[in-house]
C-alpha positions in Angstrom: -14.5 25.1 -13.8 -13.9 22.3 -11.6 -13.6 18.9 -13.2 -16.3 16.3 -11.9 -14.6 13.0 -11.1 -16.8 9.9 -10.1 -14.0 7.9 -8.0 -14.6 4.1 -6.8 -12.5 2.5 -4.1 -12.9 -0.9 -2.9 -12.5 0.1 0.8 -13.4 3.2 3.0 -10.6 5.4 2.7 -10.9 6.5 6.3 -9.1 5.7 8.6 -5.9 5.6 6.8 -4.8 2.2 8.3 -3.8 0.2 5.1 -1.6 1.5 2.2 -4.6 1.8 0.1 -6.6 3.9 2.3 -3.5 6.2 2.9 -3.0 6.6 -0.5 -6.7 7.3 -1.5 -6.9 9.7 1.5 -3.9 11.8 0.9 -4.9 12.0 -2.7 -8.3 13.4 -1.9 -6.8 15.7 0.4 -5.1 17.6 -2.8 -7.8 16.7 -5.5 -10.6 18.4 -4.0 -9.1 21.8 -4.7 -9.2 21.3 -8.5 -12.0 18.9 -8.7 -15.8 18.0 -7.7 -15.2 14.4 -6.5 -18.0 12.0 -5.9 -16.6 9.2 -4.1 -18.3 5.5 -4.0 -16.6 3.3 -1.6 -17.2 -0.4 -0.6 -17.6 -1.2 2.9 -17.7 -4.5 5.1 -18.6 -3.6 8.6 -21.1 -1.3 10.4 -18.0 0.2 12.1 -16.4 1.1 8.7 -19.8 2.7 7.6 -19.6 5.0 10.8 -16.0 5.8 10.4 -16.8 7.2 6.8 -18.5 10.3 8.1 -15.0 11.7 8.3 -14.8 11.6 4.5 -17.1 14.8 4.3 -14.2 17.1 4.2 -12.1 15.1 1.5 -14.8 15.1 -1.3 -18.1 16.8 -2.5 -20.1 13.6 -2.1 -19.8 10.2 -1.1 -21.8 7.0 -1.1 -21.3 3.7 0.8 -22.1 0.2 -0.7 -22.2 -3.2 1.2 -19.9 -5.8 0.1 -19.5 -9.2 1.9 -17.9 -8.7 5.1 -16.1 -12.2 5.4 -14.5 -13.4 2.0 -14.3 -17.1 2.8 -17.7 -17.9 2.7 -19.1 -21.0 1.0 -21.3 -19.2 -1.1 -18.5 -16.9 -2.4 -16.3 -19.7 -3.0 -18.9 -21.9 -4.9 -20.1 -18.6 -6.9 -16.1 -18.3 -7.9 -15.9 -22.0 -8.7 -18.8 -21.6 -11.2 -17.6 -18.7 -12.8 -14.9 -17.2 -15.2 -14.0 -14.6 -12.7 -11.6 -15.0 -10.1 -12.1 -15.1 -6.3 -10.9 -11.4 -5.8 -13.6 -10.1 -8.1 -16.4 -12.0 -6.5 -15.6 -11.2 -2.9 -15.2 -7.4 -3.7 -18.4 -7.2 -6.0 -21.5 -5.2 -4.7 -24.8 -5.3 -6.4 -25.8 -2.4 -5.0 -22.8 -0.2 -6.1 -23.4 -1.2 -9.8 -27.2 -0.2 -9.6 -25.8 3.1 -7.9 -23.2 3.9 -10.5 -25.7 3.1 -13.3 -28.3 5.7 -11.6 -25.6 8.3 -10.9 -24.2 8.1 -14.4 -27.8 8.3 -16.2 -28.7 11.6 -14.2 -25.5 13.5 -13.5 -22.6 14.6 -15.8 -19.1 13.3 -15.1 -15.9 14.4 -16.5 -14.1 11.2 -16.0 -14.2 7.9 -14.0 -11.4 7.2 -11.5 -11.5 3.3 -10.5 -9.0 2.3 -7.8 -7.8 -1.2 -8.5 -9.2 -3.5 -11.3 -11.4 -5.2 -9.3 -13.9 -2.0 -8.8 -14.0 -2.3 -12.8 -16.9 -4.7 -13.1 -19.3 -2.2 -11.4 -19.0 0.1 -14.5 -21.7 0.0 -17.1 -20.3 0.7 -21.0 -19.6 4.1 -21.2 -17.9 7.0 -23.2 -16.6 8.7 -20.2 -12.6 8.3 -20.1 -11.4 6.1 -17.3 -8.2 5.9 -15.3 -7.6 2.9 -13.7 -5.3 2.9 -10.9 -3.3 -0.2 -10.1 -1.6 -0.2 -6.5 0.2 -3.3 -7.4 0.0 -6.2 -9.9 -2.3 -8.2 -8.0 -1.7 -11.6 -10.0 1.8 -11.3 -8.7 0.6 -10.7 -4.9 -1.7 -13.8 -4.9 0.5 -16.1 -6.5 3.0 -15.4 -3.7 0.1 -16.0 -1.3 -0.8 -19.2 -2.9 2.8 -20.4 -3.1 2.8 -20.4 0.9 -0.1 -22.7 1.1 0.3 -26.6 1.7 0.4 -28.4 -2.0 -3.3 -29.9 -2.0 -4.7 -26.0 -1.5 -2.2 -24.7 -3.7 -3.0 -26.8 -6.8 -6.7 -26.0 -6.5 -6.0 -22.2 -6.1 -3.7 -22.1 -9.2 -6.9 -22.1 -11.2 -7.9 -18.8 -9.7 -4.5 -17.4 -10.2 -5.0 -17.8 -13.9 -8.6 -16.4 -13.9 -7.0 -13.3 -11.9 -4.2 -13.0 -14.2 -6.7 -13.0 -17.4 -9.1 -10.5 -15.9 -6.6 -8.1 -14.6 -5.5 -7.8 -18.2 -8.9 -7.6 -19.8 -9.6 -4.4 -17.2 -6.1 -2.8 -18.2 -7.2 -2.8 -21.9 -10.8 -1.3 -20.9 -9.2 1.5 -19.3 -8.1 5.0 -21.3 -5.0 4.8 -19.1 -3.5 2.7 -16.4 -1.6 4.7 -13.5 1.1 2.4 -11.8 2.7 3.1 -8.6 6.4 2.0 -10.0 8.3 1.4 -13.0 8.4 -2.2 -12.6 4.6 -2.4 -12.3 4.5 -0.2 -15.2 7.0 -2.5 -17.3 5.0 -5.5 -16.6 1.8 -4.2 -18.1 3.5 -2.9 -21.2 5.2 -6.4 -21.7 1.7 -7.8 -21.8 0.4 -5.2 -24.3 2.2 -2.2 -25.5 -0.7 -0.5 -26.5 -2.0 -0.1 -23.1 -1.3 3.7 -22.2 0.5 3.9 -18.7 1.5 6.6 -16.5 3.2 6.3 -13.0 1.5 7.8 -10.1 3.6 6.7 -7.2 2.8 6.3 -3.5 3.9 9.0 -1.1 4.6 9.9 2.6 2.0 11.7 4.5 2.5 15.3 5.3 2.8 14.5 9.2 5.6 12.2 8.4 7.9 14.9 7.3 10.1 16.2 9.7 11.2 19.9 9.8 14.6 18.9 11.0 16.5 15.5 10.6 16.9 13.9 13.8 20.2 13.1 15.5 21.7 9.5 15.7 20.2 7.9 18.7 23.0 5.5 19.7 22.6 5.2 23.3 19.2 3.5 23.4 18.4 2.9 19.7 15.3 1.4 18.4 15.2 -0.6 15.1 11.6 -0.2 13.9 9.3 -2.3 11.5 5.6 -1.6 11.1 2.8 -3.2 9.1 -0.7 -4.7 8.9 -0.2 -8.2 9.8 -3.0 -9.6 7.9 -0.6 -9.3 5.0 1.6 -12.0 4.2 4.4 -10.0 3.0 4.5 -8.1 6.4 3.9 -11.3 8.5 6.9 -13.2 6.6 9.2 -10.2 7.2 8.3 -9.5 10.9 8.9 -13.5 11.6 12.1 -13.2 9.9 13.1 -10.5 12.2 11.8 -12.4 15.3 13.7 -15.6 14.2 16.6 -14.9 12.4 17.6 -11.1 13.3 16.5 -10.5 16.8 18.6 -13.4 18.3 21.9 -12.1 16.7 21.3 -8.7 17.9 21.2 -9.7 21.6 24.8 -8.7 22.5 24.2 -5.0 21.5 23.4 -3.4 24.7 20.6 -1.3 25.0 19.3 -1.8 21.5 15.5 -2.7 21.2 13.6 -4.1 17.8 10.3 -2.7 18.0 7.6 -4.4 15.5 4.3 -2.5 15.6 1.0 -2.5 13.9 -2.2 -4.2 13.4 -3.1 -8.0 14.1 0.1 -8.8 15.6 -1.2 -11.4 18.0 -2.9 -13.3 15.4 -0.3 -13.8 12.9 3.4 -13.4 14.5 5.4 -16.1 16.0 5.2 -16.2 19.7 8.9 -16.4 20.1 10.3 -13.8 22.6 13.7 -12.2 23.2 14.7 -9.4 25.9 15.5 -7.0 23.1 12.3 -7.5 21.1 8.8 -5.5 21.8 5.6 -6.2 19.8 3.1 -3.3 19.8 -0.4 -3.8 18.6 -1.8 -0.5 17.2 -5.5 0.2 16.4 -6.1 1.1 12.6 -7.2 4.7 13.5 -4.0 5.2 15.9 -1.7 7.2 13.5 -0.2 9.1 16.3 1.5 6.1 17.9 3.0 5.1 14.4 4.1 8.4 14.1 5.8 8.6 17.5 7.4 5.3 17.0 9.1 6.7 14.0 10.3 9.8 15.5 11.8 7.8 18.7 13.6 5.1 16.5 17.1 5.3 14.8 16.5 3.0 11.8 14.1 1.3 9.8 14.5 -2.6 9.3 12.5 -4.0 6.3 13.4 -7.6 5.2 10.2 -7.8 3.1 10.5 -10.7 0.4 7.0 -10.5 -1.0 6.0 -8.6 -4.5 3.5 -5.7 -4.3 3.5 -2.0 -5.5 5.7 0.4 -3.3 5.8 0.4 0.5 4.4 3.4 2.4 6.3 2.3 5.3 9.6 2.8 3.7 8.5 6.3 2.5 7.1 7.3 5.9 10.9 6.2 7.2 12.3 8.6 4.5 10.3 11.2 5.4 11.0 10.8 9.0 14.7 10.9 8.6 15.0 7.1 9.5 18.0 5.3 7.5 16.4 1.9 6.0 18.2 -1.4 6.0 16.2 -3.3 3.6 15.8 -6.0 1.1 15.9 -5.3 -2.7 12.2 -6.4 -2.6 11.3 -3.9 0.0 12.3 -0.7 -2.0 11.4 -2.3 -5.4 9.8 0.5 -7.6 11.1 3.3 -5.6 13.8 5.8 -7.0 16.2 4.8 -4.5 20.0 3.4 -4.8 21.9 0.9 -2.5 24.4 2.9 -0.2 22.9 6.2 -1.1 19.3 6.2 0.0 19.4 2.9 1.8 21.5 0.0 2.9 20.9 -3.4 1.2 20.7 -6.3 3.4 19.2 -9.9 2.6 20.9 -12.4 4.9 20.2 -11.9 8.8 24.2 -11.4 8.8 23.6 -8.3 6.6 21.3 -6.7 9.1 23.4 -7.2 11.9 26.4 -5.7 10.3 24.5 -2.9 8.7 23.0 -2.0 12.3 26.5 -2.0 13.8 28.0 0.2 11.1 25.2 2.6 11.3 25.6 3.0 15.1 29.1 3.5 14.7 29.4 5.6 11.8 27.7 9.0 12.1 28.7 10.1 8.9 27.3 7.5 6.9 24.2 7.8 9.1 23.8 11.4 8.3 24.6 10.7 4.5 22.1 7.9 3.9 19.6 9.9 6.1 19.7 13.4 4.1 19.8 11.5 0.7 16.6 9.7 1.3 15.0 12.6 3.1 15.6 15.0 0.1 14.4 12.3 -2.4 11.2 11.9 -0.1 10.5 15.8 -0.6 11.1 15.9 -4.4 9.5 13.0 -5.5 7.1 11.5 -2.7 5.1 14.2 -1.5 1.4 13.7 -1.9 0.9 17.3 -2.8 3.4 16.8 -6.0 1.9 13.4 -6.7 -1.9 14.8 -6.7 -0.8 17.4 -8.9 0.6 14.9 -11.6 -2.7 12.9 -11.2 -4.8 16.2 -11.7 -2.7 16.6 -15.0 -3.8 13.2 -16.1 -7.3 13.9 -15.5 -6.9 17.2 -17.7 -5.2 15.3 -20.5 -8.0 12.6 -20.3 -10.8 15.2 -20.7 
């Protein structure tokens, strides 16, 4: 008999554009086999609402509840100012979702509740049902990094909200029966706060479509160095601007090499500097085929990310695609990969230049890094295996 799971997400999982959407959609794809899933997701715009029709094949039932479309509204800011709760909870709260969940739990019988991110938890009533809270990242760390990038006057005001965020994140960890993390580093931070919190690691994965059947040959005649991301996120914007300003100029003397930065919201957020070896490609959220094509055409993936937060699906996509990764320690944080085995470590611009030249010249090293990373992705980061582990957690809770 199938388990009946009530799942709540702070976004519509379709299209699979952001990390959270990709994660949820891929898990639903495999969880549906053994579970009867009712999905409640929050939406912001009518466009999201229309796209949600695609969810019919991923769950048994789904409901859409409106949340504020634009976060930086004066009413939300004032509400947060007079509340003990942080802005992240206020801007993701939906009264209709709270009412709907109460109604559903009073009229239907469920085996467990799956809350995706801690800021969906305020919608839940007091219940005896087991709750699994999935933390895709430690939000306190992510928002602190964002606030630290702001001017001093604004920074000091927002530190109050950061403290509220830290407090409520920990409150909801304790309310859940089990907290699922995406990495060992996130799990350790939770346990450092309270060793009584029960945790498990349910990592991120690479989409089935990203796994190549055969590892590609070294493309060193017209090599493409790739970075992708949603550039509404500070960490991706910082990394892309670092590539444009610090790395691209130093690689101009490599004939035929091209650096491609692709993703959403490029024009709004990236520096306007241009180099002959640099190409910026705006990709619509639902256009996964263009991203897949870019992975297939490239020779290596570059990732100078410095901001904290979960694990990077873009890195896992590169591993599955057979692209050697040149990246910072932060960019592979939480992944079970080793320097010079599954990736090449680089921090300074000179490190990236050196690594690119090394991979272009050393075919044996290229193939070694490529194979090690691919094998690791197959063994540990396929959504099928990850969903199987999550299904086991459902069983243990029930």
